[in-house]
C-alpha positions, 0 to 999 in steps of 0.5 A: 632274643634268639642266639645267632650262629655265624657262618663264614663264606670265604668266596672269592672266585665268583667276583673279579677281586678274589681278595674277598676270600679273606672276608670271614677271617677278617671279621671273625677276628675284628674289634667290631665283633669283639665289641658285640660279644662284650655287649652280650649279644649272643653270636657264635661263629660255628664254621667257615667255608673257604673256596681256596680249599678246592684249588691250589695255585693262583686263583686268577689262573683258574679256567672258567669250568674250574671256577664254576665247579668250585662255586658249585661245590662251596655253595653245596657245602654252605647250603647244607650248613644253612639248611641245618640251622633252619631245621634247628630253628636257629637264626643264622648269619652268613659273612662273605665273600663275593655274593655268589654265596647267596646261591648256597645260603638261600638254597639251604633255606628254601630246602629246609622250609615247609613252604615258600621263601621270602627275601629282601635283597639289598644291593646296588646291582640286580645280580640277575645275569646268566652266562648268556647275558653277563658282561663280565662272566663273574658269577657274583652277578648271577645269584638272583637269576640262579635262585629264580631258576634261571642260568647254568644248572650248576648254579640253579640246582644247588641241593634241589632242582627247583627254583628257590624263590618265586618272583612275587616273594623277592624284593630288591632295594637300592638298585642303581647299577645294572644292565638292560638284560637284567632289568628286562628279565626281572620286569618280565617275571614280575620281581619288585625292584626299588631303585636308589632314586625311589629310596630317596623319593619315598624313604627307606622305611616306607620301602622296607615296610612295603617289602616286608609286607610283600615277602611275608604275605604268603611265605613260611619265613624270610631273610635279608641278603645284604650286599655291602655295596647297597650302602653308600660307600661312606658306610662301606668302603671295603667292597669291590664294587662301590657305587655312589648314592647308596642307602644310609646304613644307619637308617637301615639298622634303625629300621630293621630293629623292628623285625629283630623278634619276628619269628618269621625272620630266619637269618641274613647274610652280609656279602661282598666284604673285602677287608683289604679295601676297608678304610679305618675299619669302617665297613667292619663297624657297619657289619657289626651294626647290622648284626646288632640291629637284628639281635637287639 
C-alpha cells in the first residue's frame, strides 16, 4: 500500500461561508486522524496552504477582484504541491476548505501527467458555473467549468493555459442541486452526470464501476474529487451547503476499497468541510473513513 501525503487547503473566500478556512487545522488535530495513525495507516501531513496568508482584515470585506486574485494565488501554490507529489509517484490527499481548491488540485495533477487525467466528481452540485452564469459569484461553484477550460483566465490558466480535463474523462455522481445554465453546458460538451435519483435507482456500486471504466479507459491516471455535500447530511453535517437525499457514505467507502491498490489512482481530495458546523465530529469520522477506504 502506498503511503499517503496529506495537503491542507485552507480555502474559504471561494464560498459564502469563509469558516471553511479552518478545515485543515481541525482535521489535522482531530481524534479521527489520530485513530488512523494508531491503526498504522500511513498518512503524513506535509503542508497546509491557507488563503488567509494573502489578506488581512475580515474576509467578508474583500472586493471581487481581491478574492479572485487570492483564489488564483492559492491554487497556483496548491497545484505546484500536488504536481510534485504526482511526479514523485506519491499518492496525495487534499483536505479543504471550499471546493475552489479543486482547480489547484487537478491542475497540478494534469500538469504532471504524461497523458490525460480521469476524474470522478462526487457532489450534490455541478460546480460548472462561470462569472457569466453564476447566481452567487462564489468561485466554489466554478471548479468543474474551470478545469474544462471555461471561465475566467485566472481560474482556467492555473499552471498551464490548456484545459485540464476532457469532457469524456469526467464523471459527476450524486448531483441533485444545480442551475439550468450548468446542466446545459455539461450536456452540450458531453460530460457524464449521474443524479442522486439515478444512484437510488441503479445503485451506487453500478454507477461507480461505470464511472471507473470511463475515467480510466484513455487516461494516464485518475482521482476522486469528493465534496462532502455529495453525501447525505446524516454522514456529513459539517458542510456549508448540505442537500438532503445524498449518497450513503458507508456504501461509498465500502465500494472504493477495490481501487485502493490501483496503480492508476493518483490521489483524492475531500472538500467543503466546515468544522464549525460539524455535529458530534460526525463529518471528521466520515473523512477518516474515506482515507481508510483508499488506504486499506
